[in-house]
Residue frames as qw, qx, qy, qz and C-alpha x, y, z in Angstrom:
[[0.000, 0.888, 0.459, 0.000, 0.00, 0.00, 0.00],
 [0.408, 0.244, 0.005, 0.880, 1.22, 3.48, -0.90],
 [0.194, -0.773, -0.459, 0.393, 0.41, 6.66, 1.03],
 [0.371, 0.453, 0.292, 0.756, 0.07, 9.87, -0.97],
 [0.163, -0.687, -0.334, 0.624, 0.15, 13.39, 0.46],
 [0.348, 0.555, 0.442, 0.613, -1.08, 16.14, -1.88],
 [0.115, -0.566, -0.211, 0.789, -0.68, 19.88, -1.43],
 [0.394, 0.593, 0.626, 0.320, -3.13, 21.28, -3.97],
 [0.028, -0.514, 0.024, 0.857, -2.93, 24.61, -5.78],
 [0.591, 0.624, 0.159, -0.485, -4.68, 25.97, -8.85],
 [0.566, 0.691, -0.391, -0.222, -1.88, 25.19, -11.33],
 [0.454, 0.406, -0.780, 0.143, 0.09, 22.42, -9.63],
 [0.875, -0.440, -0.087, -0.181, -0.02, 19.52, -7.18],
 [0.064, 0.651, -0.712, 0.254, 2.92, 18.94, -4.84],
 [0.921, -0.085, -0.318, -0.207, 3.24, 15.18, -4.30],
 [0.124, -0.548, 0.775, -0.289, 4.82, 13.20, -1.47],
 [0.889, 0.004, -0.341, -0.307, 4.54, 9.38, -1.76],
 [0.290, -0.525, 0.748, -0.285, 5.51, 6.92, 1.00],
 [0.595, 0.069, -0.777, -0.194, 5.69, 3.12, 1.06],
 [0.769, -0.479, -0.400, -0.140, 4.68, 0.70, 3.82],
 [0.697, -0.162, -0.347, 0.607, 7.94, 1.38, 5.67],
 [0.173, -0.905, -0.241, 0.304, 7.20, 5.12, 5.77],
 [0.456, -0.307, 0.343, 0.761, 10.04, 6.04, 3.41],
 [0.392, 0.740, 0.023, -0.546, 9.51, 8.72, 0.78],
 [0.658, 0.077, 0.647, 0.377, 9.74, 7.05, -2.61],
 [0.325, 0.514, 0.467, 0.642, 8.56, 9.94, -4.76],
 [0.107, -0.746, -0.293, 0.588, 8.43, 13.72, -4.38],
 [0.282, 0.130, 0.476, 0.823, 7.65, 16.07, -7.24],
 [0.303, 0.450, 0.231, -0.808, 5.27, 18.66, -8.59],
 [0.298, 0.321, 0.834, 0.336, 2.57, 17.78, -11.11],
 [0.163, 0.007, -0.204, -0.965, 0.74, 20.23, -13.33],
 [0.431, 0.334, 0.669, -0.505, -3.06, 20.31, -12.95],
 [0.439, 0.389, -0.438, -0.681, -3.37, 20.47, -16.73],
 [0.887, 0.003, 0.224, -0.403, -5.67, 17.48, -17.46],
 [0.843, 0.422, -0.332, 0.000, -3.35, 15.65, -19.85],
 [0.297, 0.529, -0.667, 0.432, -0.24, 15.86, -17.64],
 [0.509, -0.331, 0.534, -0.589, -2.20, 15.04, -14.51],
 [0.941, 0.106, 0.053, -0.318, -3.72, 11.95, -16.16],
 [0.705, 0.484, -0.494, 0.160, -0.28, 10.76, -17.35],
 [0.001, 0.501, -0.688, 0.524, 1.23, 11.03, -13.85],
 [0.641, -0.187, 0.502, -0.550, -1.60, 9.23, -12.06],
 [0.917, 0.264, -0.199, -0.223, -1.67, 6.50, -14.71],
 [0.523, 0.453, -0.647, 0.320, 1.98, 5.73, -13.87],
 [0.259, -0.373, 0.624, -0.636, 1.17, 5.92, -10.15],
 [0.862, -0.023, 0.139, -0.487, -1.69, 3.43, -10.58],
 [0.848, 0.328, -0.415, 0.029, 0.66, 0.97, -12.31],
 [0.255, 0.468, -0.669, 0.519, 3.21, 1.44, -9.52],
 [0.498, -0.292, 0.482, -0.659, 0.64, 0.88, -6.76],
 [0.160, 0.042, -0.976, -0.142, -0.66, -2.33, -8.35],
 [0.409, -0.448, -0.736, -0.301, -3.79, -4.10, -7.15],
 [0.375, -0.466, -0.582, 0.550, -3.57, -2.66, -3.60],
 [0.079, 0.860, 0.298, 0.407, -3.88, 0.89, -4.91],
 [0.363, 0.132, -0.350, 0.854, -3.00, 3.90, -2.77],
 [0.239, -0.787, -0.530, 0.206, -4.55, 6.15, -0.10],
 [0.300, 0.472, 0.064, 0.827, -4.49, 9.94, -0.55],
 [0.302, -0.716, -0.456, 0.433, -4.77, 12.77, 1.96],
 [0.273, 0.384, 0.174, 0.864, -5.19, 16.46, 1.18],
 [0.040, -0.350, -0.450, 0.821, -6.39, 19.66, 2.79],
 [0.254, 0.727, 0.637, 0.006, -9.80, 21.10, 1.98],
 [0.129, -0.298, 0.151, 0.934, -9.90, 24.18, -0.25],
 [0.467, 0.496, 0.209, -0.701, -12.33, 25.91, -2.58],
 [0.626, 0.507, -0.394, -0.442, -11.44, 23.85, -5.66],
 [0.358, -0.302, 0.880, -0.083, -11.12, 20.26, -4.39],
 [0.779, 0.267, 0.302, -0.481, -14.12, 18.99, -6.36],
 [0.725, 0.547, -0.355, -0.221, -12.42, 17.89, -9.57],
 [0.193, 0.502, -0.820, 0.194, -9.56, 16.15, -7.74],
 [0.489, -0.112, 0.721, -0.478, -11.88, 14.29, -5.37],
 [0.831, 0.369, 0.163, -0.382, -13.82, 12.95, -8.37],
 [0.579, 0.647, -0.487, -0.093, -10.65, 12.15, -10.32],
 [0.149, -0.544, 0.796, -0.219, -8.67, 10.19, -7.68],
 [0.735, -0.017, 0.613, -0.291, -11.02, 7.15, -7.43],
 [0.813, 0.552, 0.014, -0.185, -10.72, 6.64, -11.20],
 [0.483, 0.687, -0.523, 0.147, -6.91, 6.23, -11.03],
 [0.714, 0.042, -0.658, 0.236, -6.58, 3.59, -8.30],
 [0.072, -0.348, 0.502, -0.788, -7.12, 5.62, -5.13],
 [0.398, -0.320, -0.860, -0.007, -8.95, 3.34, -2.68],
 [0.336, -0.774, -0.488, 0.225, -9.68, 6.07, -0.13],
 [0.266, 0.545, -0.014, 0.795, -9.39, 9.85, -0.03],
 [0.442, -0.605, -0.496, 0.439, -9.06, 11.59, 3.34],
 [0.138, 0.702, 0.142, 0.684, -9.91, 15.29, 3.49],
 [0.503, -0.509, -0.447, 0.537, -8.80, 17.39, 6.46],
 [0.009, 0.988, 0.140, 0.059, -8.96, 21.04, 7.42],
 [0.555, 0.553, -0.300, 0.543, -5.69, 22.96, 7.07],
 [0.639, -0.503, -0.356, 0.461, -3.63, 23.48, 10.20],
 [0.131, -0.955, -0.005, 0.264, -2.23, 26.77, 11.44],
 [0.618, 0.722, -0.202, 0.236, 0.52, 28.27, 9.31],
 [0.811, -0.369, -0.040, 0.452, 4.03, 27.52, 10.47],
 [0.159, -0.851, 0.198, 0.461, 6.92, 29.97, 10.50],
 [0.039, -0.419, 0.747, 0.515, 8.64, 27.97, 7.76],
 [0.678, 0.379, 0.546, -0.315, 6.05, 26.86, 5.21],
 [0.169, 0.406, -0.642, -0.628, 6.59, 25.45, 1.72],
 [0.819, 0.147, -0.197, -0.519, 4.55, 23.20, -0.53],
 [0.621, 0.264, -0.733, 0.084, 7.08, 20.36, -0.19],
 [0.016, -0.172, 0.751, -0.637, 6.99, 20.56, 3.61],
 [0.626, 0.034, 0.237, -0.742, 3.19, 20.51, 3.57],
 [0.816, 0.216, -0.419, -0.335, 3.06, 17.49, 1.25],
 [0.447, 0.247, -0.803, 0.308, 5.63, 15.58, 3.35],
 [0.234, -0.124, 0.619, -0.740, 3.73, 16.41, 6.55],
 [0.753, 0.089, 0.009, -0.652, 0.46, 15.15, 5.05],
 [0.777, 0.223, -0.576, -0.122, 1.94, 11.87, 3.82],
 [0.248, 0.228, -0.792, 0.509, 3.64, 11.32, 7.20],
 [0.468, -0.074, 0.410, -0.780, 0.38, 12.05, 9.02],
 [0.833, 0.142, -0.218, -0.488, -1.39, 9.52, 6.82],
 [0.654, 0.260, -0.702, 0.109, 1.27, 6.82, 7.27],
 [0.050, 0.221, -0.734, 0.640, 1.56, 7.22, 11.06],
 [0.452, 0.118, 0.532, -0.706, -2.23, 7.23, 11.65],
 [0.325, 0.119, -0.725, -0.595, -3.19, 4.94, 8.77],
 [0.188, -0.247, -0.948, 0.068, -5.19, 2.46, 10.85],
 [0.056, 0.522, 0.559, -0.642, -7.34, 5.09, 12.52],
 [0.233, 0.437, -0.193, -0.847, -7.82, 7.26, 9.44],
 [0.210, 0.054, -0.842, -0.495, -8.79, 4.33, 7.21],
 [0.207, -0.437, -0.875, 0.038, -11.70, 3.39, 9.49],
 [0.139, -0.706, -0.293, -0.630, -12.74, 7.00, 10.19],
 [0.612, -0.602, -0.403, 0.317, -11.65, 7.12, 13.83],
 [0.017, -0.994, 0.029, -0.108, -10.62, 10.52, 15.23],
 [0.741, 0.115, -0.192, 0.633, -6.96, 11.57, 15.40],
 [0.340, -0.799, -0.226, 0.441, -5.93, 14.21, 17.93],
 [0.204, -0.584, 0.246, 0.746, -5.06, 17.49, 16.26],
 [0.043, 0.006, 0.732, 0.680, -6.61, 16.49, 12.94],
 [0.470, 0.387, 0.394, -0.688, -10.06, 17.74, 11.94],
 [0.264, 0.112, 0.858, 0.426, -11.41, 15.39, 9.28],
 [0.400, 0.271, -0.082, -0.872, -13.93, 16.65, 6.74],
 [0.429, 0.277, 0.859, -0.028, -16.93, 14.48, 5.86],
 [0.050, 0.015, -0.500, -0.865, -18.10, 15.27, 2.36],
 [0.523, 0.266, 0.404, -0.701, -21.83, 16.07, 2.05],
 [0.552, 0.355, 0.744, 0.127, -24.14, 14.18, -0.25],
 [0.246, 0.255, 0.482, 0.801, -24.83, 15.60, -3.70],
 [0.183, -0.767, -0.534, -0.306, -28.24, 16.94, -2.57],
 [0.480, -0.780, -0.205, 0.347, -26.78, 18.60, 0.52],
 [0.485, -0.203, 0.245, 0.814, -23.85, 20.05, -1.44],
 [0.101, 0.485, 0.508, 0.705, -26.28, 21.65, -3.89],
 [0.348, -0.826, -0.435, -0.082, -28.37, 22.97, -1.00],
 [0.547, -0.556, -0.055, 0.623, -25.28, 24.47, 0.61],
 [0.343, 0.062, 0.359, 0.866, -24.43, 26.30, -2.60],
 [0.081, -0.646, -0.543, -0.530, -27.96, 27.61, -3.14],
 [0.450, -0.813, -0.345, 0.133, -28.33, 28.88, 0.43],
 [0.524, -0.391, 0.077, 0.753, -24.91, 30.54, 0.23],
 [0.194, 0.308, 0.451, 0.815, -25.96, 32.31, -2.98],
 [0.272, -0.773, -0.509, -0.263, -29.14, 33.41, -1.22],
 [0.528, -0.680, -0.185, 0.474, -27.08, 34.88, 1.64],
 [0.417, -0.131, 0.267, 0.859, -24.81, 36.74, -0.80],
 [0.030, 0.540, 0.542, 0.643, -27.83, 38.10, -2.70],
 [0.384, -0.823, -0.419, 0.002, -29.36, 39.40, 0.52],
 [0.541, -0.515, -0.012, 0.665, -26.08, 41.02, 1.51],
 [0.295, 0.102, 0.398, 0.863, -25.72, 42.78, -1.85],
 [0.139, -0.700, -0.554, -0.429, -29.35, 43.93, -1.72],
 [0.476, -0.779, -0.288, 0.287, -28.75, 45.40, 1.74],
 [0.492, -0.274, 0.167, 0.810, -25.62, 47.15, 0.47],
 [0.124, 0.394, 0.489, 0.768, -27.55, 48.78, -2.38],
 [0.323, -0.788, -0.502, -0.152, -30.30, 49.83, 0.04],
 [0.531, -0.647, -0.154, 0.525, -27.83, 51.45, 2.43],
 [0.381, -0.064, 0.290, 0.875, -26.14, 53.40, -0.37],
 [0.051, -0.610, -0.534, -0.583, -29.49, 54.72, -1.56],
 [0.448, -0.806, -0.375, 0.092, -30.32, 55.84, 1.98],
 [0.553, -0.391, 0.013, 0.736, -26.93, 57.52, 2.25],
 [0.209, 0.282, 0.388, 0.852, -27.63, 59.66, -0.82],
 [0.274, -0.743, -0.494, -0.359, -30.98, 60.70, 0.64],
 [0.565, -0.690, -0.259, 0.371, -29.39, 61.66, 3.97],
 [0.484, -0.057, 0.142, 0.861, -26.79, 63.81, 2.22],
 [0.055, -0.311, -0.315, -0.895, -29.63, 66.00, 0.91],
 [0.213, 0.118, 0.632, -0.736, -32.00, 65.47, 3.89],
 [0.504, 0.050, -0.446, -0.738, -34.62, 63.94, 1.57],
 [0.200, -0.076, -0.971, 0.105, -35.47, 60.91, 3.71],
 [0.220, 0.309, 0.577, -0.723, -38.41, 62.84, 5.25],
 [0.494, 0.366, -0.178, -0.768, -40.11, 63.11, 1.86],
 [0.120, 0.095, -0.963, -0.223, -40.17, 59.37, 1.22],
 [0.591, -0.212, -0.273, -0.728, -43.81, 58.24, 0.72],
 [0.877, -0.292, -0.363, -0.118, -43.44, 55.14, 2.92],
 [0.493, -0.774, 0.373, -0.136, -41.75, 54.60, 6.28],
 [0.806, -0.216, 0.517, 0.190, -40.19, 51.32, 5.19],
 [0.469, 0.748, -0.376, -0.280, -37.72, 50.90, 2.37],
 [0.111, 0.103, -0.532, -0.833, -37.50, 49.36, -0.17],
 [0.442, 0.462, 0.684, -0.351, -41.16, 49.44, -1.19],
 [0.449, 0.491, 0.596, 0.449, -42.87, 49.85, -4.57],
 [0.035, 0.960, 0.264, 0.080, -44.01, 53.42, -3.86],
 [0.421, -0.794, 0.231, 0.373, -40.61, 54.44, -2.47],
 [0.574, -0.080, 0.575, 0.578, -38.73, 53.06, -5.48],
 [0.326, 0.700, 0.517, 0.370, -41.12, 54.81, -7.87],
 [0.153, -0.980, -0.090, 0.087, -40.56, 58.10, -5.99],
 [0.551, -0.570, 0.370, 0.485, -36.77, 57.67, -6.04],
 [0.572, 0.269, 0.558, 0.537, -36.82, 57.40, -9.83],
 [0.175, 0.807, 0.367, 0.428, -38.32, 60.90, -10.10],
 [0.437, -0.825, -0.128, 0.334, -36.66, 62.77, -7.21],
 [0.408, 0.869, -0.133, 0.246, -34.46, 65.70, -8.26],
 [0.757, -0.510, 0.158, 0.375, -30.73, 65.29, -7.53],
 [0.009, 0.774, -0.455, -0.440, -27.47, 66.73, -8.91],
 [0.744, 0.471, -0.365, -0.302, -26.53, 65.05, -12.24],
 [0.289, 0.433, -0.839, 0.162, -23.71, 62.95, -10.80],
 [0.271, -0.070, 0.815, -0.508, -25.75, 61.69, -7.85],
 [0.743, 0.288, 0.094, -0.597, -28.81, 61.17, -10.08],
 [0.662, 0.420, -0.598, -0.167, -26.74, 58.77, -12.17],
 [0.101, 0.277, -0.879, 0.375, -25.46, 57.06, -9.00],
 [0.542, 0.055, 0.520, -0.658, -29.02, 56.73, -7.67],
 [0.797, 0.342, -0.190, -0.461, -30.20, 55.12, -10.92],
 [0.482, 0.399, -0.778, 0.054, -27.32, 52.69, -10.80],
 [0.122, -0.147, 0.832, -0.521, -28.12, 51.67, -7.20],
 [0.684, 0.176, 0.273, -0.653, -31.82, 51.29, -8.06],
 [0.743, 0.373, -0.478, -0.281, -30.90, 48.94, -10.91],
 [0.264, 0.306, -0.865, 0.297, -28.70, 46.96, -8.50],
 [0.409, -0.041, 0.617, -0.671, -31.53, 46.83, -5.96],
 [0.795, 0.262, -0.011, -0.547, -33.97, 45.48, -8.56],
 [0.623, 0.410, -0.661, -0.085, -31.45, 42.93, -9.85],
 [0.122, 0.230, -0.871, 0.417, -30.59, 41.53, -6.42],
 [0.563, 0.045, 0.446, -0.694, -34.26, 41.49, -5.37],
 [0.807, 0.312, -0.266, -0.426, -35.10, 39.42, -8.45],
 [0.498, 0.351, -0.783, 0.129, -32.25, 37.03, -7.73],
 [0.201, -0.169, 0.750, -0.607, -33.34, 36.66, -4.10],
 [0.723, 0.145, 0.218, -0.639, -36.89, 35.83, -5.15],
 [0.759, 0.359, -0.491, -0.235, -35.69, 33.27, -7.69],
 [0.299, 0.309, -0.840, 0.331, -33.47, 31.59, -5.09],
 [0.435, -0.087, 0.576, -0.687, -36.30, 31.56, -2.55],
 [0.832, 0.213, -0.103, -0.502, -38.45, 29.65, -5.05],
 [0.648, 0.354, -0.672, 0.042, -35.68, 27.09, -5.54],
 [0.002, 0.277, -0.782, 0.559, -35.16, 26.74, -1.78],
 [0.641, 0.012, 0.374, -0.670, -38.86, 26.15, -1.13],
 [0.830, 0.301, -0.323, -0.341, -38.99, 23.62, -3.96],
 [0.493, 0.361, -0.761, 0.218, -36.01, 21.69, -2.55],
 [0.001, -0.157, 0.763, -0.627, -37.29, 21.65, 1.01],
 [0.612, -0.140, -0.036, -0.778, -41.05, 21.16, 0.64],
 [0.905, -0.067, -0.351, -0.231, -40.88, 17.33, 0.84],
 [0.464, 0.297, -0.677, 0.488, -38.11, 17.15, 3.46],
 [0.614, -0.644, -0.444, -0.106, -39.55, 16.13, 6.88],
 [0.617, -0.285, -0.273, 0.681, -36.43, 17.37, 8.70],
 [0.125, 0.218, 0.111, 0.961, -36.80, 20.86, 7.22],
 [0.442, -0.567, -0.438, -0.539, -40.50, 20.83, 8.16],
 [0.694, -0.519, -0.433, 0.248, -39.57, 19.90, 11.72],
 [0.478, -0.141, -0.143, 0.855, -36.95, 22.66, 12.03],
 [0.044, -0.447, -0.294, -0.844, -39.48, 25.20, 10.80],
 [0.525, -0.691, -0.492, -0.073, -41.25, 24.83, 14.17],
 [0.511, -0.289, -0.223, 0.779, -38.40, 26.94, 15.62],
 [0.089, 0.903, 0.295, -0.298, -39.57, 30.57, 15.96],
 [0.098, 0.868, -0.270, -0.406, -38.25, 32.64, 13.06],
 [0.352, -0.298, 0.810, 0.363, -36.94, 29.63, 11.12],
 [0.689, 0.516, 0.019, -0.508, -38.31, 29.63, 7.55],
 [0.946, 0.309, 0.079, 0.057, -37.42, 27.40, 4.58],
 [0.463, 0.760, -0.341, 0.302, -34.16, 29.22, 3.93],
 [0.263, -0.664, 0.589, -0.379, -32.84, 28.97, 7.51],
 [0.870, -0.164, 0.405, -0.229, -34.03, 25.39, 8.00],
 [0.897, 0.427, -0.016, 0.110, -32.48, 24.14, 4.76],
 [0.259, 0.794, -0.449, 0.319, -29.23, 26.00, 5.53],
 [0.453, -0.548, 0.619, -0.335, -28.88, 24.16, 8.84],
 [0.936, 0.045, 0.303, -0.174, -30.02, 20.73, 7.63],
 [0.812, 0.545, -0.137, 0.157, -27.53, 20.58, 4.75],
 [0.205, 0.713, -0.531, 0.410, -24.69, 21.65, 7.08],
 [0.648, -0.415, 0.539, -0.342, -25.48, 18.97, 9.67],
 [0.420, 0.304, -0.819, -0.244, -25.72, 16.01, 7.31],
 [0.684, -0.248, -0.683, -0.059, -26.26, 12.79, 9.26],
 [0.360, -0.721, 0.222, -0.549, -27.22, 13.89, 12.80],
 [0.943, -0.325, -0.054, -0.053, -26.49, 10.43, 14.26],
 [0.732, 0.311, -0.300, 0.527, -22.75, 11.03, 13.91],
 [0.062, -0.559, 0.352, -0.748, -23.05, 13.48, 16.82],
 [0.415, -0.169, -0.864, 0.231, -23.25, 11.40, 20.03],
 [0.181, -0.643, -0.584, 0.461, -24.87, 14.24, 22.00],
 [0.196, 0.922, 0.324, 0.080, -26.28, 17.71, 21.46],
 [0.303, -0.861, 0.215, 0.348, -23.15, 19.49, 22.66],
 [0.640, -0.078, 0.557, 0.524, -21.20, 17.74, 19.90],
 [0.385, 0.699, 0.460, 0.388, -23.06, 19.76, 17.26],
 [0.155, -0.986, -0.032, 0.056, -22.38, 23.01, 19.17],
 [0.545, -0.570, 0.438, 0.431, -18.69, 22.09, 19.21],
 [0.609, 0.275, 0.587, 0.456, -18.78, 21.14, 15.51],
 [0.234, 0.850, 0.330, 0.338, -20.12, 24.60, 14.65],
 [0.464, 0.268, -0.239, 0.810, -17.46, 26.33, 16.78],
 [0.348, -0.723, -0.184, -0.567, -19.83, 27.64, 19.46],
 [0.793, -0.527, -0.237, 0.195, -17.95, 26.33, 22.50],
 [0.108, -0.958, 0.264, -0.015, -15.36, 28.52, 24.28],
 [0.690, 0.444, -0.490, 0.295, -11.67, 27.81, 23.83],
 [0.754, -0.656, 0.012, 0.033, -9.69, 26.65, 26.87],
 [0.478, 0.649, -0.443, 0.392, -6.10, 27.55, 27.75],
 [0.777, -0.614, 0.098, -0.100, -4.96, 25.49, 30.76],
 [0.678, 0.436, -0.455, 0.377, -1.35, 25.08, 31.80],
 [0.313, 0.193, -0.638, 0.676, 0.17, 24.28, 35.18],
 [0.063, -0.351, -0.702, 0.616, -1.69, 25.88, 38.05],
 [0.293, 0.281, -0.032, -0.913, -3.71, 28.18, 35.80],
 [0.104, 0.251, 0.944, 0.187, -6.77, 26.05, 35.11],
 [0.147, 0.695, 0.669, -0.219, -10.19, 27.00, 33.84],
 [0.031, -0.498, 0.172, 0.849, -9.06, 29.78, 31.54],
 [0.470, 0.531, 0.692, 0.136, -11.82, 30.03, 28.97],
 [0.120, -0.298, 0.248, 0.914, -11.64, 32.39, 26.04],
 [0.509, 0.352, -0.123, -0.776, -13.71, 33.22, 22.99],
 [0.885, 0.216, 0.353, -0.214, -15.63, 30.62, 21.01],
 [0.598, -0.240, 0.609, 0.463, -13.48, 28.54, 18.69],
 [0.499, 0.675, -0.084, -0.537, -15.37, 29.41, 15.44],
 [0.305, -0.337, 0.839, 0.301, -14.07, 26.11, 14.05],
 [0.462, 0.358, 0.811, 0.036, -17.17, 25.12, 12.09],
 [0.285, 0.551, 0.577, 0.531, -19.45, 26.51, 9.41],
 [0.073, -0.116, -0.115, 0.984, -19.59, 30.31, 9.30],
 [0.367, -0.232, -0.488, -0.757, -22.93, 30.10, 7.52],
 [0.547, -0.427, -0.720, -0.003, -24.44, 27.90, 10.25],
 [0.343, -0.352, -0.449, 0.747, -23.34, 30.32, 12.99],
 [0.081, 0.004, -0.146, -0.986, -24.75, 33.28, 11.04],
 [0.476, -0.332, -0.610, -0.539, -28.12, 31.57, 10.55],
 [0.529, -0.424, -0.673, 0.295, -28.24, 30.56, 14.23],
 [0.200, -0.189, -0.253, 0.928, -27.54, 34.16, 15.22],
 [0.296, -0.145, -0.318, -0.889, -30.52, 35.36, 13.16],
 [0.581, -0.371, -0.684, -0.238, -32.80, 32.65, 14.58],
 [0.425, -0.258, -0.603, 0.624, -31.68, 33.53, 18.11],
 [0.070, 0.007, 0.084, -0.994, -33.02, 37.08, 17.78],
 [0.543, -0.222, -0.452, -0.672, -36.43, 35.76, 16.72],
 [0.616, -0.279, -0.727, 0.120, -36.50, 33.16, 19.50],
 [0.278, -0.177, -0.491, 0.806, -35.77, 35.79, 22.15],
 [0.284, -0.041, -0.067, -0.956, -38.70, 37.86, 20.87],
 [0.674, -0.100, -0.403, -0.611, -41.23, 35.04, 20.48],
 [0.750, -0.157, -0.638, 0.078, -40.25, 32.34, 22.97],
 [0.391, -0.786, 0.173, -0.446, -40.80, 33.44, 26.59],
 [0.935, -0.341, 0.042, 0.088, -39.26, 30.22, 27.96],
 [0.774, 0.224, -0.017, 0.592, -35.93, 30.75, 26.22],
 [0.089, 0.748, -0.060, 0.654, -36.02, 34.47, 27.00],
 [0.655, -0.711, 0.076, -0.243, -36.44, 33.70, 30.72],
 [0.915, -0.179, 0.074, 0.353, -33.34, 31.49, 30.54],
 [0.563, 0.522, 0.048, 0.639, -31.46, 34.22, 28.63],
 [0.158, -0.900, -0.041, -0.403, -32.09, 37.15, 30.99],
 [0.705, -0.687, 0.127, 0.127, -30.02, 35.99, 34.02],
 [0.783, 0.025, 0.231, 0.577, -27.02, 35.31, 31.78],
 [0.299, 0.724, 0.184, 0.595, -27.41, 38.73, 30.16],
 [0.382, -0.899, -0.006, -0.214, -27.51, 40.42, 33.57],
 [0.778, -0.519, 0.225, 0.273, -24.32, 38.62, 34.68],
 [0.654, -0.141, 0.460, 0.584, -22.23, 38.54, 31.50],
 [0.124, 0.478, -0.261, -0.830, -23.78, 40.94, 28.98],
 [0.740, 0.432, 0.182, -0.482, -26.02, 40.53, 25.95],
 [0.503, 0.587, -0.585, -0.248, -23.39, 39.27, 23.49],
 [0.020, 0.279, -0.943, 0.182, -22.23, 36.38, 25.66],
 [0.527, 0.176, 0.639, -0.532, -25.85, 35.57, 26.51],
 [0.706, 0.503, -0.104, -0.487, -26.83, 35.38, 22.84],
 [0.383, 0.466, -0.793, -0.085, -23.96, 33.00, 22.12],
 [0.245, -0.094, 0.883, -0.390, -25.17, 30.86, 25.04],
 [0.674, 0.365, 0.340, -0.545, -28.62, 30.77, 23.44],
 [0.587, 0.555, -0.483, -0.338, -27.04, 29.78, 20.12],
 [0.091, 0.316, -0.936, 0.126, -25.37, 26.83, 21.88],
 [0.467, 0.151, 0.711, -0.503, -28.71, 25.79, 23.34],
 [0.684, 0.505, -0.014, -0.527, -30.33, 26.03, 19.92],
 [0.391, 0.489, -0.758, -0.181, -27.61, 23.80, 18.45],
 [0.154, -0.087, 0.938, -0.300, -28.39, 21.17, 21.11],
 [0.573, 0.359, 0.458, -0.577, -32.12, 21.47, 20.41],
 [0.591, 0.555, -0.343, -0.474, -31.60, 21.19, 16.64],
 [0.211, 0.342, -0.915, -0.039, -29.55, 18.01, 17.00],
 [0.275, 0.104, 0.862, -0.413, -32.17, 16.47, 19.28],
 [0.602, 0.459, 0.155, -0.635, -34.98, 17.48, 16.91],
 [0.542, 0.505, -0.566, -0.362, -33.26, 15.70, 14.06],
 [0.157, 0.240, -0.950, 0.127, -32.30, 12.58, 16.02],
 [0.178, 0.203, 0.846, -0.460, -35.46, 12.10, 18.11],
 [0.059, -0.365, -0.684, -0.629, -37.84, 13.44, 15.44],
 [0.187, -0.673, -0.604, 0.383, -39.51, 15.90, 17.82],
 [0.158, 0.876, 0.248, 0.382, -40.72, 19.47, 17.49],
 [0.263, 0.541, -0.318, 0.732, -38.94, 22.51, 18.87],
 [0.501, -0.579, 0.183, -0.617, -41.12, 22.90, 21.97],
 [0.963, -0.232, -0.116, -0.075, -40.78, 19.21, 22.90],
 [0.781, 0.201, -0.271, 0.525, -36.96, 19.22, 22.66],
 [0.053, 0.605, -0.243, 0.756, -36.67, 22.61, 24.40],
 [0.672, -0.547, 0.102, -0.489, -38.80, 21.55, 27.37],
 [0.974, -0.121, -0.154, 0.117, -36.99, 18.21, 27.68],
 [0.604, 0.381, -0.290, 0.637, -33.60, 19.92, 27.63],
 [0.151, -0.599, 0.251, -0.745, -34.51, 22.54, 30.25],
 [0.841, -0.431, 0.005, -0.326, -36.11, 19.90, 32.49],
 [0.915, 0.054, -0.234, 0.324, -32.97, 17.77, 32.24],
 [0.336, 0.503, -0.301, 0.738, -30.87, 20.79, 33.19],
 [0.488, -0.600, 0.151, -0.616, -33.02, 21.49, 36.26],
 [0.957, -0.267, -0.097, -0.051, -32.59, 17.89, 37.43],
 [0.750, 0.262, -0.280, 0.539, -28.82, 18.15, 37.05],
 [0.013, 0.588, -0.270, 0.762, -28.72, 21.38, 39.08],
 [0.732, -0.510, 0.053, -0.448, -30.88, 19.81, 41.81],
 [0.963, -0.084, -0.178, 0.185, -28.63, 16.76, 42.02],
 [0.521, 0.432, -0.290, 0.676, -25.54, 18.97, 42.16],
 [0.282, -0.627, 0.216, -0.693, -27.00, 20.99, 45.07],
 [0.890, -0.387, -0.038, -0.237, -27.83, 17.81, 46.98],
 [0.915, 0.034, -0.164, 0.368, -24.32, 16.42, 46.62],
 [0.305, 0.648, -0.234, 0.658, -22.57, 19.75, 47.34]]
């Protein structure tokens, strides 16, 4: 069996190949040009023989073609990991050698999917979930660009103190947009206003088209329907979370999902200084944390039970830390909703009741 470490870039692959003894038998750079890449891996397949080879590489934004290509050239298993922190001395050759050594040393655990300390393995989503992730990310970007165009329009109005003449209190609205097309402005700013109005219309149209696709993809999904019982969680938010969880049974408990999304505080213990907790790790999906943050605001407005749990934390630690605590609770609830097939209120009440029992037991034993 051969062990292949790949440091991937747009125009080249840096290769480090080890044998069963852990010795490096091949190190070189390979062009990602399809013909040259196919020639190299054809020779590698012949060299590996019937046993084939195992490959390891770091996740990046253009892994897709390589992950599809490797199984066709004799790769029996591809292991994808998140990149580690940058070292003071960093080169492509060093990275490739480190990856192949990591694979060879931990081959038995990595081949069966067991965790390795210091290595964060990436589980590839299914085709349906990968498409859902892309669509929801496009929807987020469209909303961000629409908000940017809206803010720039408002800025032009404030420069001339025209916001008081707007026919509606809310913006954007049909009447407000129609009024903005006729309002008198200096020539330069009139042209800028027209450009921002075109941008606003374009991004609004794209948002509406993506919303239709999201509803179509999620209408027959029972998990999405279940998550929509969370206050403020519509099709877009529910689908965004479902496709970024994948199989919920791979999380042994609710806190595991909170840790997976980077919502747990970092710890820095050494010697006598124990219990030093810092900011949240932010190790997981940025999109999932952003969606949870939006849902948290709605839950605190509409759910009196969660708001009553939130207030004491806010009074002690401040609103920001309290909202992150609510996000962690929501992550636990979401995992339990998906695993136990229960609604939001059922999982919330069960979780809070379990917490009360734990506090009571702790007081009795203290």
